[in-house]
mmCIF file of the N, C-alpha and C atoms, coordinates in Angstrom:
data_MODEL
# 
_entry.id   MODEL 
# 
loop_
_atom_site.group_PDB 
_atom_site.id 
_atom_site.type_symbol 
_atom_site.label_atom_id 
_atom_site.label_alt_id 
_atom_site.label_comp_id 
_atom_site.label_asym_id 
_atom_site.label_entity_id 
_atom_site.label_seq_id 
_atom_site.pdbx_PDB_ins_code 
_atom_site.Cartn_x 
_atom_site.Cartn_y 
_atom_site.Cartn_z 
_atom_site.occupancy 
_atom_site.B_iso_or_equiv 
_atom_site.pdbx_formal_charge 
_atom_site.auth_seq_id 
_atom_site.auth_comp_id 
_atom_site.auth_asym_id 
_atom_site.auth_atom_id 
_atom_site.pdbx_PDB_model_num 
ATOM 1   N N  . MET A 1 1  ? 27.238 56.079 -23.174 1.00 0.00 ? 1  MET A N  1 
ATOM 2   C CA . MET A 1 1  ? 27.206 56.005 -21.603 1.00 0.00 ? 1  MET A CA 1 
ATOM 3   C C  . MET A 1 1  ? 26.154 56.961 -21.136 1.00 0.00 ? 1  MET A C  1 
ATOM 4   N N  . GLY A 1 2  ? 25.182 56.376 -20.366 1.00 0.00 ? 2  GLY A N  1 
ATOM 5   C CA . GLY A 1 2  ? 24.181 57.261 -19.830 1.00 0.00 ? 2  GLY A CA 1 
ATOM 6   C C  . GLY A 1 2  ? 24.680 57.807 -18.489 1.00 0.00 ? 2  GLY A C  1 
ATOM 7   N N  . ARG A 1 3  ? 23.833 58.698 -18.029 1.00 0.00 ? 3  ARG A N  1 
ATOM 8   C CA . ARG A 1 3  ? 24.228 59.267 -16.693 1.00 0.00 ? 3  ARG A CA 1 
ATOM 9   C C  . ARG A 1 3  ? 23.872 58.257 -15.668 1.00 0.00 ? 3  ARG A C  1 
ATOM 10  N N  . LYS A 1 4  ? 24.571 58.235 -14.531 1.00 0.00 ? 4  LYS A N  1 
ATOM 11  C CA . LYS A 1 4  ? 24.324 57.478 -13.391 1.00 0.00 ? 4  LYS A CA 1 
ATOM 12  C C  . LYS A 1 4  ? 23.125 57.939 -12.594 1.00 0.00 ? 4  LYS A C  1 
ATOM 13  N N  . ARG A 1 5  ? 22.224 57.056 -12.309 1.00 0.00 ? 5  ARG A N  1 
ATOM 14  C CA . ARG A 1 5  ? 21.030 57.471 -11.604 1.00 0.00 ? 5  ARG A CA 1 
ATOM 15  C C  . ARG A 1 5  ? 21.252 57.435 -10.056 1.00 0.00 ? 5  ARG A C  1 
ATOM 16  N N  . ILE A 1 6  ? 20.713 58.385 -9.360  1.00 0.00 ? 6  ILE A N  1 
ATOM 17  C CA . ILE A 1 6  ? 20.853 58.443 -7.924  1.00 0.00 ? 6  ILE A CA 1 
ATOM 18  C C  . ILE A 1 6  ? 19.490 58.283 -7.313  1.00 0.00 ? 6  ILE A C  1 
ATOM 19  N N  . TYR A 1 7  ? 19.282 57.349 -6.437  1.00 0.00 ? 7  TYR A N  1 
ATOM 20  C CA . TYR A 1 7  ? 18.057 57.030 -5.937  1.00 0.00 ? 7  TYR A CA 1 
ATOM 21  C C  . TYR A 1 7  ? 18.015 57.462 -4.480  1.00 0.00 ? 7  TYR A C  1 
ATOM 22  N N  . GLU A 1 8  ? 16.771 57.982 -4.061  1.00 0.00 ? 8  GLU A N  1 
ATOM 23  C CA . GLU A 1 8  ? 16.588 58.387 -2.734  1.00 0.00 ? 8  GLU A CA 1 
ATOM 24  C C  . GLU A 1 8  ? 16.305 57.223 -1.848  1.00 0.00 ? 8  GLU A C  1 
ATOM 25  N N  . VAL A 1 9  ? 16.952 57.188 -0.686  1.00 0.00 ? 9  VAL A N  1 
ATOM 26  C CA . VAL A 1 9  ? 16.713 55.962 0.177   1.00 0.00 ? 9  VAL A CA 1 
ATOM 27  C C  . VAL A 1 9  ? 16.120 56.557 1.522   1.00 0.00 ? 9  VAL A C  1 
ATOM 28  N N  . ALA A 1 10 ? 15.074 55.968 1.995   1.00 0.00 ? 10 ALA A N  1 
ATOM 29  C CA . ALA A 1 10 ? 14.411 56.398 3.194   1.00 0.00 ? 10 ALA A CA 1 
ATOM 30  C C  . ALA A 1 10 ? 15.231 55.928 4.315   1.00 0.00 ? 10 ALA A C  1 
ATOM 31  N N  . LYS A 1 11 ? 15.732 56.777 5.112   1.00 0.00 ? 11 LYS A N  1 
ATOM 32  C CA . LYS A 1 11 ? 16.585 56.412 6.228   1.00 0.00 ? 11 LYS A CA 1 
ATOM 33  C C  . LYS A 1 11 ? 15.785 56.181 7.575   1.00 0.00 ? 11 LYS A C  1 
ATOM 34  N N  . ARG A 1 12 ? 15.239 54.914 7.615   1.00 0.00 ? 12 ARG A N  1 
ATOM 35  C CA . ARG A 1 12 ? 14.363 54.612 8.697   1.00 0.00 ? 12 ARG A CA 1 
ATOM 36  C C  . ARG A 1 12 ? 15.079 54.268 9.996   1.00 0.00 ? 12 ARG A C  1 
ATOM 37  N N  . ILE A 1 13 ? 16.388 53.896 9.919   1.00 0.00 ? 13 ILE A N  1 
ATOM 38  C CA . ILE A 1 13 ? 17.210 53.605 11.090  1.00 0.00 ? 13 ILE A CA 1 
ATOM 39  C C  . ILE A 1 13 ? 18.515 54.276 10.819  1.00 0.00 ? 13 ILE A C  1 
ATOM 40  N N  . PRO A 1 14 ? 19.237 54.577 11.870  1.00 0.00 ? 14 PRO A N  1 
ATOM 41  C CA . PRO A 1 14 ? 20.704 55.073 11.615  1.00 0.00 ? 14 PRO A CA 1 
ATOM 42  C C  . PRO A 1 14 ? 21.562 53.979 11.043  1.00 0.00 ? 14 PRO A C  1 
ATOM 43  N N  . VAL A 1 15 ? 22.630 54.470 10.125  1.00 0.00 ? 15 VAL A N  1 
ATOM 44  C CA . VAL A 1 15 ? 23.439 53.485 9.541   1.00 0.00 ? 15 VAL A CA 1 
ATOM 45  C C  . VAL A 1 15 ? 24.179 52.577 10.537  1.00 0.00 ? 15 VAL A C  1 
ATOM 46  N N  . GLU A 1 16 ? 24.470 53.130 11.619  1.00 0.00 ? 16 GLU A N  1 
ATOM 47  C CA . GLU A 1 16 ? 25.199 52.337 12.688  1.00 0.00 ? 16 GLU A CA 1 
ATOM 48  C C  . GLU A 1 16 ? 24.211 51.137 13.163  1.00 0.00 ? 16 GLU A C  1 
ATOM 49  N N  . GLU A 1 17 ? 22.981 51.350 13.199  1.00 0.00 ? 17 GLU A N  1 
ATOM 50  C CA . GLU A 1 17 ? 22.056 50.339 13.655  1.00 0.00 ? 17 GLU A CA 1 
ATOM 51  C C  . GLU A 1 17 ? 21.885 49.188 12.488  1.00 0.00 ? 17 GLU A C  1 
ATOM 52  N N  . LEU A 1 18 ? 21.926 49.741 11.374  1.00 0.00 ? 18 LEU A N  1 
ATOM 53  C CA . LEU A 1 18 ? 21.887 48.902 10.148  1.00 0.00 ? 18 LEU A CA 1 
ATOM 54  C C  . LEU A 1 18 ? 23.200 47.955 10.122  1.00 0.00 ? 18 LEU A C  1 
ATOM 55  N N  . ASP A 1 19 ? 24.232 48.635 10.353  1.00 0.00 ? 19 ASP A N  1 
ATOM 56  C CA . ASP A 1 19 ? 25.534 47.842 10.475  1.00 0.00 ? 19 ASP A CA 1 
ATOM 57  C C  . ASP A 1 19 ? 25.570 46.721 11.554  1.00 0.00 ? 19 ASP A C  1 
ATOM 58  N N  . LYS A 1 20 ? 24.965 47.031 12.732  1.00 0.00 ? 20 LYS A N  1 
ATOM 59  C CA . LYS A 1 20 ? 24.907 46.078 13.812  1.00 0.00 ? 20 LYS A CA 1 
ATOM 60  C C  . LYS A 1 20 ? 23.934 44.965 13.457  1.00 0.00 ? 20 LYS A C  1 
ATOM 61  N N  . ARG A 1 21 ? 22.794 45.194 12.713  1.00 0.00 ? 21 ARG A N  1 
ATOM 62  C CA . ARG A 1 21 ? 21.953 44.166 12.297  1.00 0.00 ? 21 ARG A CA 1 
ATOM 63  C C  . ARG A 1 21 ? 22.605 43.289 11.270  1.00 0.00 ? 21 ARG A C  1 
ATOM 64  N N  . ILE A 1 22 ? 23.325 43.856 10.319  1.00 0.00 ? 22 ILE A N  1 
ATOM 65  C CA . ILE A 1 22 ? 24.110 43.207 9.325   1.00 0.00 ? 22 ILE A CA 1 
ATOM 66  C C  . ILE A 1 22 ? 25.010 42.246 10.013  1.00 0.00 ? 22 ILE A C  1 
ATOM 67  N N  . LYS A 1 23 ? 25.842 42.740 10.874  1.00 0.00 ? 23 LYS A N  1 
ATOM 68  C CA . LYS A 1 23 ? 26.904 41.953 11.535  1.00 0.00 ? 23 LYS A CA 1 
ATOM 69  C C  . LYS A 1 23 ? 26.267 40.783 12.285  1.00 0.00 ? 23 LYS A C  1 
ATOM 70  N N  . ARG A 1 24 ? 25.109 40.915 12.984  1.00 0.00 ? 24 ARG A N  1 
ATOM 71  C CA . ARG A 1 24 ? 24.486 39.877 13.727  1.00 0.00 ? 24 ARG A CA 1 
ATOM 72  C C  . ARG A 1 24 ? 23.997 38.804 12.752  1.00 0.00 ? 24 ARG A C  1 
ATOM 73  N N  . LEU A 1 25 ? 23.396 39.249 11.672  1.00 0.00 ? 25 LEU A N  1 
ATOM 74  C CA . LEU A 1 25 ? 22.869 38.258 10.654  1.00 0.00 ? 25 LEU A CA 1 
ATOM 75  C C  . LEU A 1 25 ? 24.080 37.510 10.014  1.00 0.00 ? 25 LEU A C  1 
ATOM 76  N N  . GLU A 1 26 ? 25.058 38.138 9.760   1.00 0.00 ? 26 GLU A N  1 
ATOM 77  C CA . GLU A 1 26 ? 26.322 37.415 9.249   1.00 0.00 ? 26 GLU A CA 1 
ATOM 78  C C  . GLU A 1 26 ? 26.771 36.384 10.206  1.00 0.00 ? 26 GLU A C  1 
ATOM 79  N N  . LYS A 1 27 ? 26.819 36.682 11.430  1.00 0.00 ? 27 LYS A N  1 
ATOM 80  C CA . LYS A 1 27 ? 27.179 35.737 12.512  1.00 0.00 ? 27 LYS A CA 1 
ATOM 81  C C  . LYS A 1 27 ? 26.257 34.574 12.516  1.00 0.00 ? 27 LYS A C  1 
ATOM 82  N N  . ASP A 1 28 ? 24.993 34.895 12.483  1.00 0.00 ? 28 ASP A N  1 
ATOM 83  C CA . ASP A 1 28 ? 24.005 33.750 12.538  1.00 0.00 ? 28 ASP A CA 1 
ATOM 84  C C  . ASP A 1 28 ? 24.098 32.901 11.257  1.00 0.00 ? 28 ASP A C  1 
ATOM 85  N N  . THR A 1 29 ? 24.371 33.496 10.149  1.00 0.00 ? 29 THR A N  1 
ATOM 86  C CA . THR A 1 29 ? 24.658 32.722 8.870   1.00 0.00 ? 29 THR A CA 1 
ATOM 87  C C  . THR A 1 29 ? 25.899 31.767 9.014   1.00 0.00 ? 29 THR A C  1 
ATOM 88  N N  . GLY A 1 30 ? 26.898 32.309 9.716   1.00 0.00 ? 30 GLY A N  1 
ATOM 89  C CA . GLY A 1 30 ? 28.083 31.401 9.952   1.00 0.00 ? 30 GLY A CA 1 
ATOM 90  C C  . GLY A 1 30 ? 27.796 30.213 10.901  1.00 0.00 ? 30 GLY A C  1 
ATOM 91  N N  . VAL A 1 31 ? 27.009 30.380 11.869  1.00 0.00 ? 31 VAL A N  1 
ATOM 92  C CA . VAL A 1 31 ? 26.571 29.311 12.698  1.00 0.00 ? 31 VAL A CA 1 
ATOM 93  C C  . VAL A 1 31 ? 25.790 28.332 11.984  1.00 0.00 ? 31 VAL A C  1 
ATOM 94  N N  . LEU A 1 32 ? 24.828 28.844 11.143  1.00 0.00 ? 32 LEU A N  1 
ATOM 95  C CA . LEU A 1 32 ? 23.999 27.905 10.351  1.00 0.00 ? 32 LEU A CA 1 
ATOM 96  C C  . LEU A 1 32 ? 24.783 27.137 9.457   1.00 0.00 ? 32 LEU A C  1 
ATOM 97  N N  . LYS A 1 33 ? 25.807 27.711 8.895   1.00 0.00 ? 33 LYS A N  1 
ATOM 98  C CA . LYS A 1 33 ? 26.741 26.942 7.863   1.00 0.00 ? 33 LYS A CA 1 
ATOM 99  C C  . LYS A 1 33 ? 27.496 25.863 8.617   1.00 0.00 ? 33 LYS A C  1 
ATOM 100 N N  . ARG A 1 34 ? 27.872 26.144 9.856   1.00 0.00 ? 34 ARG A N  1 
ATOM 101 C CA . ARG A 1 34 ? 28.545 25.041 10.589  1.00 0.00 ? 34 ARG A CA 1 
ATOM 102 C C  . ARG A 1 34 ? 27.558 23.947 11.083  1.00 0.00 ? 34 ARG A C  1 
ATOM 103 N N  . LEU A 1 35 ? 26.390 24.276 11.368  1.00 0.00 ? 35 LEU A N  1 
ATOM 104 C CA . LEU A 1 35 ? 25.383 23.321 11.710  1.00 0.00 ? 35 LEU A CA 1 
ATOM 105 C C  . LEU A 1 35 ? 25.051 22.401 10.562  1.00 0.00 ? 35 LEU A C  1 
ATOM 106 N N  . TYR A 1 36 ? 24.892 22.967 9.315   1.00 0.00 ? 36 TYR A N  1 
ATOM 107 C CA . TYR A 1 36 ? 24.723 22.182 8.136   1.00 0.00 ? 36 TYR A CA 1 
ATOM 108 C C  . TYR A 1 36 ? 25.960 21.087 8.004   1.00 0.00 ? 36 TYR A C  1 
ATOM 109 N N  . PHE A 1 37 ? 27.139 21.663 8.144   1.00 0.00 ? 37 PHE A N  1 
ATOM 110 C CA . PHE A 1 37 ? 28.266 20.887 8.027   1.00 0.00 ? 37 PHE A CA 1 
ATOM 111 C C  . PHE A 1 37 ? 28.189 19.680 8.908   1.00 0.00 ? 37 PHE A C  1 
ATOM 112 N N  . ILE A 1 38 ? 27.942 19.844 10.156  1.00 0.00 ? 38 ILE A N  1 
ATOM 113 C CA . ILE A 1 38 ? 27.767 18.704 11.097  1.00 0.00 ? 38 ILE A CA 1 
ATOM 114 C C  . ILE A 1 38 ? 26.660 17.867 10.695  1.00 0.00 ? 38 ILE A C  1 
ATOM 115 N N  . ARG A 1 39 ? 25.507 18.368 10.252  1.00 0.00 ? 39 ARG A N  1 
ATOM 116 C CA . ARG A 1 39 ? 24.454 17.495 9.847   1.00 0.00 ? 39 ARG A CA 1 
ATOM 117 C C  . ARG A 1 39 ? 24.904 16.584 8.708   1.00 0.00 ? 39 ARG A C  1 
ATOM 118 N N  . TYR A 1 40 ? 25.605 17.116 7.701   1.00 0.00 ? 40 TYR A N  1 
ATOM 119 C CA . TYR A 1 40 ? 26.099 16.312 6.576   1.00 0.00 ? 40 TYR A CA 1 
ATOM 120 C C  . TYR A 1 40 ? 27.034 15.219 7.092   1.00 0.00 ? 40 TYR A C  1 
ATOM 121 N N  . LEU A 1 41 ? 27.812 15.532 8.128   1.00 0.00 ? 41 LEU A N  1 
ATOM 122 C CA . LEU A 1 41 ? 28.633 14.524 8.662   1.00 0.00 ? 41 LEU A CA 1 
ATOM 123 C C  . LEU A 1 41 ? 27.841 13.349 9.331   1.00 0.00 ? 41 LEU A C  1 
ATOM 124 N N  . CYS A 1 42 ? 26.831 13.806 10.037  1.00 0.00 ? 42 CYS A N  1 
ATOM 125 C CA . CYS A 1 42 ? 25.918 12.889 10.750  1.00 0.00 ? 42 CYS A CA 1 
ATOM 126 C C  . CYS A 1 42 ? 25.194 11.866 9.738   1.00 0.00 ? 42 CYS A C  1 
ATOM 127 N N  . ARG A 1 43 ? 25.044 12.365 8.549   1.00 0.00 ? 43 ARG A N  1 
ATOM 128 C CA . ARG A 1 43 ? 24.393 11.671 7.538   1.00 0.00 ? 43 ARG A CA 1 
ATOM 129 C C  . ARG A 1 43 ? 25.346 10.760 6.763   1.00 0.00 ? 43 ARG A C  1 
ATOM 130 N N  . GLY A 1 44 ? 26.591 10.798 7.138   1.00 0.00 ? 44 GLY A N  1 
ATOM 131 C CA . GLY A 1 44 ? 27.529 9.879  6.556   1.00 0.00 ? 44 GLY A CA 1 
ATOM 132 C C  . GLY A 1 44 ? 28.451 10.488 5.509   1.00 0.00 ? 44 GLY A C  1 
ATOM 133 N N  . MET A 1 45 ? 28.438 11.771 5.285   1.00 0.00 ? 45 MET A N  1 
ATOM 134 C CA . MET A 1 45 ? 29.380 12.363 4.333   1.00 0.00 ? 45 MET A CA 1 
ATOM 135 C C  . MET A 1 45 ? 30.771 12.379 4.852   1.00 0.00 ? 45 MET A C  1 
ATOM 136 N N  . SER A 1 46 ? 31.673 12.565 4.038   1.00 0.00 ? 46 SER A N  1 
ATOM 137 C CA . SER A 1 46 ? 33.073 12.782 4.552   1.00 0.00 ? 46 SER A CA 1 
ATOM 138 C C  . SER A 1 46 ? 33.228 14.191 4.844   1.00 0.00 ? 46 SER A C  1 
ATOM 139 N N  . VAL A 1 47 ? 34.323 14.475 5.531   1.00 0.00 ? 47 VAL A N  1 
ATOM 140 C CA . VAL A 1 47 ? 34.635 15.896 5.956   1.00 0.00 ? 47 VAL A CA 1 
ATOM 141 C C  . VAL A 1 47 ? 34.872 16.711 4.589   1.00 0.00 ? 47 VAL A C  1 
ATOM 142 N N  . GLU A 1 48 ? 35.548 16.110 3.726   1.00 0.00 ? 48 GLU A N  1 
ATOM 143 C CA . GLU A 1 48 ? 35.775 16.759 2.342   1.00 0.00 ? 48 GLU A CA 1 
ATOM 144 C C  . GLU A 1 48 ? 34.535 17.084 1.622   1.00 0.00 ? 48 GLU A C  1 
ATOM 145 N N  . GLU A 1 49 ? 33.568 16.124 1.534   1.00 0.00 ? 49 GLU A N  1 
ATOM 146 C CA . GLU A 1 49 ? 32.381 16.369 0.949   1.00 0.00 ? 49 GLU A CA 1 
ATOM 147 C C  . GLU A 1 49 ? 31.469 17.412 1.495   1.00 0.00 ? 49 GLU A C  1 
ATOM 148 N N  . ALA A 1 50 ? 31.367 17.409 2.909   1.00 0.00 ? 50 ALA A N  1 
ATOM 149 C CA . ALA A 1 50 ? 30.521 18.301 3.598   1.00 0.00 ? 50 ALA A CA 1 
ATOM 150 C C  . ALA A 1 50 ? 31.151 19.764 3.524   1.00 0.00 ? 50 ALA A C  1 
ATOM 151 N N  . ALA A 1 51 ? 32.522 19.848 3.616   1.00 0.00 ? 51 ALA A N  1 
ATOM 152 C CA . ALA A 1 51 ? 33.165 21.061 3.463   1.00 0.00 ? 51 ALA A CA 1 
ATOM 153 C C  . ALA A 1 51 ? 32.858 21.705 2.165   1.00 0.00 ? 51 ALA A C  1 
ATOM 154 N N  . GLU A 1 52 ? 32.987 20.933 1.112   1.00 0.00 ? 52 GLU A N  1 
ATOM 155 C CA . GLU A 1 52 ? 32.712 21.428 -0.216  1.00 0.00 ? 52 GLU A CA 1 
ATOM 156 C C  . GLU A 1 52 ? 31.241 21.893 -0.383  1.00 0.00 ? 52 GLU A C  1 
ATOM 157 N N  . LEU A 1 53 ? 30.367 21.226 0.213   1.00 0.00 ? 53 LEU A N  1 
ATOM 158 C CA . LEU A 1 53 ? 28.905 21.616 0.173   1.00 0.00 ? 53 LEU A CA 1 
ATOM 159 C C  . LEU A 1 53 ? 28.669 22.972 0.916   1.00 0.00 ? 53 LEU A C  1 
ATOM 160 N N  . VAL A 1 54 ? 29.332 23.190 1.925   1.00 0.00 ? 54 VAL A N  1 
ATOM 161 C CA . VAL A 1 54 ? 29.098 24.425 2.745   1.00 0.00 ? 54 VAL A CA 1 
ATOM 162 C C  . VAL A 1 54 ? 30.024 25.572 2.298   1.00 0.00 ? 54 VAL A C  1 
ATOM 163 N N  . GLY A 1 55 ? 30.986 25.241 1.347   1.00 0.00 ? 55 GLY A N  1 
ATOM 164 C CA . GLY A 1 55 ? 31.771 26.194 0.769   1.00 0.00 ? 55 GLY A CA 1 
ATOM 165 C C  . GLY A 1 55 ? 32.994 26.607 1.695   1.00 0.00 ? 55 GLY A C  1 
ATOM 166 N N  . VAL A 1 56 ? 33.653 25.667 2.371   1.00 0.00 ? 56 VAL A N  1 
ATOM 167 C CA . VAL A 1 56 ? 34.737 26.000 3.112   1.00 0.00 ? 56 VAL A CA 1 
ATOM 168 C C  . VAL A 1 56 ? 35.897 24.942 2.737   1.00 0.00 ? 56 VAL A C  1 
ATOM 169 N N  . THR A 1 57 ? 37.056 25.252 3.075   1.00 0.00 ? 57 THR A N  1 
ATOM 170 C CA . THR A 1 57 ? 38.208 24.313 2.975   1.00 0.00 ? 57 THR A CA 1 
ATOM 171 C C  . THR A 1 57 ? 38.060 23.090 3.790   1.00 0.00 ? 57 THR A C  1 
ATOM 172 N N  . LYS A 1 58 ? 38.795 22.207 3.310   1.00 0.00 ? 58 LYS A N  1 
ATOM 173 C CA . LYS A 1 58 ? 38.885 20.814 3.985   1.00 0.00 ? 58 LYS A CA 1 
ATOM 174 C C  . LYS A 1 58 ? 39.437 21.056 5.469   1.00 0.00 ? 58 LYS A C  1 
ATOM 175 N N  . ALA A 1 59 ? 40.500 21.930 5.557   1.00 0.00 ? 59 ALA A N  1 
ATOM 176 C CA . ALA A 1 59 ? 41.085 22.204 6.779   1.00 0.00 ? 59 ALA A CA 1 
ATOM 177 C C  . ALA A 1 59 ? 40.099 22.956 7.818   1.00 0.00 ? 59 ALA A C  1 
ATOM 178 N N  . THR A 1 60 ? 39.230 23.835 7.281   1.00 0.00 ? 60 THR A N  1 
ATOM 179 C CA . THR A 1 60 ? 38.325 24.420 8.070   1.00 0.00 ? 60 THR A CA 1 
ATOM 180 C C  . THR A 1 60 ? 37.278 23.375 8.608   1.00 0.00 ? 60 THR A C  1 
ATOM 181 N N  . GLY A 1 61 ? 36.946 22.421 7.748   1.00 0.00 ? 61 GLY A N  1 
ATOM 182 C CA . GLY A 1 61 ? 36.012 21.382 8.041   1.00 0.00 ? 61 GLY A CA 1 
ATOM 183 C C  . GLY A 1 61 ? 36.512 20.563 9.205   1.00 0.00 ? 61 GLY A C  1 
ATOM 184 N N  . TYR A 1 62 ? 37.799 20.223 9.206   1.00 0.00 ? 62 TYR A N  1 
ATOM 185 C CA . TYR A 1 62 ? 38.407 19.392 10.206  1.00 0.00 ? 62 TYR A CA 1 
ATOM 186 C C  . TYR A 1 62 ? 38.425 20.221 11.569  1.00 0.00 ? 62 TYR A C  1 
ATOM 187 N N  . ALA A 1 63 ? 38.735 21.466 11.468  1.00 0.00 ? 63 ALA A N  1 
ATOM 188 C CA . ALA A 1 63 ? 38.710 22.336 12.667  1.00 0.00 ? 63 ALA A CA 1 
ATOM 189 C C  . ALA A 1 63 ? 37.393 22.433 13.225  1.00 0.00 ? 63 ALA A C  1 
ATOM 190 N N  . TRP A 1 64 ? 36.304 22.604 12.351  1.00 0.00 ? 64 TRP A N  1 
ATOM 191 C CA . TRP A 1 64 ? 34.993 22.560 12.966  1.00 0.00 ? 64 TRP A CA 1 
ATOM 192 C C  . TRP A 1 64 ? 34.578 21.247 13.625  1.00 0.00 ? 64 TRP A C  1 
ATOM 193 N N  . LEU A 1 65 ? 34.984 20.221 12.965  1.00 0.00 ? 65 LEU A N  1 
ATOM 194 C CA . LEU A 1 65 ? 34.675 18.870 13.587  1.00 0.00 ? 65 LEU A CA 1 
ATOM 195 C C  . LEU A 1 65 ? 35.348 18.669 14.929  1.00 0.00 ? 65 LEU A C  1 
ATOM 196 N N  . LYS A 1 66 ? 36.659 19.070 14.948  1.00 0.00 ? 66 LYS A N  1 
ATOM 197 C CA . LYS A 1 66 ? 37.414 19.009 16.149  1.00 0.00 ? 66 LYS A CA 1 
ATOM 198 C C  . LYS A 1 66 ? 36.735 19.852 17.350  1.00 0.00 ? 66 LYS A C  1 
ATOM 199 N N  . ARG A 1 67 ? 36.308 21.111 16.917  1.00 0.00 ? 67 ARG A N  1 
ATOM 200 C CA . ARG A 1 67 ? 35.668 21.915 17.939  1.00 0.00 ? 67 ARG A CA 1 
ATOM 201 C C  . ARG A 1 67 ? 34.373 21.382 18.370  1.00 0.00 ? 67 ARG A C  1 
ATOM 202 N N  . TRP A 1 68 ? 33.531 20.753 17.412  1.00 0.00 ? 68 TRP A N  1 
ATOM 203 C CA . TRP A 1 68 ? 32.234 20.119 17.732  1.00 0.00 ? 68 TRP A CA 1 
ATOM 204 C C  . TRP A 1 68 ? 32.464 18.987 18.652  1.00 0.00 ? 68 TRP A C  1 
ATOM 205 N N  . ASN A 1 69 ? 33.465 18.119 18.422  1.00 0.00 ? 69 ASN A N  1 
ATOM 206 C CA . ASN A 1 69 ? 33.701 16.887 19.262  1.00 0.00 ? 69 ASN A CA 1 
ATOM 207 C C  . ASN A 1 69 ? 34.268 17.321 20.597  1.00 0.00 ? 69 ASN A C  1 
ATOM 208 N N  . SER A 1 70 ? 34.859 18.465 20.798  1.00 0.00 ? 70 SER A N  1 
ATOM 209 C CA . SER A 1 70 ? 35.519 18.824 22.147  1.00 0.00 ? 70 SER A CA 1 
ATOM 210 C C  . SER A 1 70 ? 34.391 19.376 23.012  1.00 0.00 ? 70 SER A C  1 
ATOM 211 N N  . ARG A 1 71 ? 33.223 19.587 22.641  1.00 0.00 ? 71 ARG A N  1 
ATOM 212 C CA . ARG A 1 71 ? 32.264 20.178 23.484  1.00 0.00 ? 71 ARG A CA 1 
ATOM 213 C C  . ARG A 1 71 ? 31.542 19.195 24.338  1.00 0.00 ? 71 ARG A C  1 
# 
């Protein structure tokens, strides 16, 4: 077993700002996933197929579809 290396990290922004940026990008990624799901449905895939492609459960897929159609 070797010793664990510790690396220096340049702190260019406060950790709180880094957390905010991460949270915003995670939210954007979730929206993108939903849009891909809807696009798959528009191209003729079933809810089950589209849900599997974007990595969500079938129940989540039906919830997203219901929310999309209610707008």
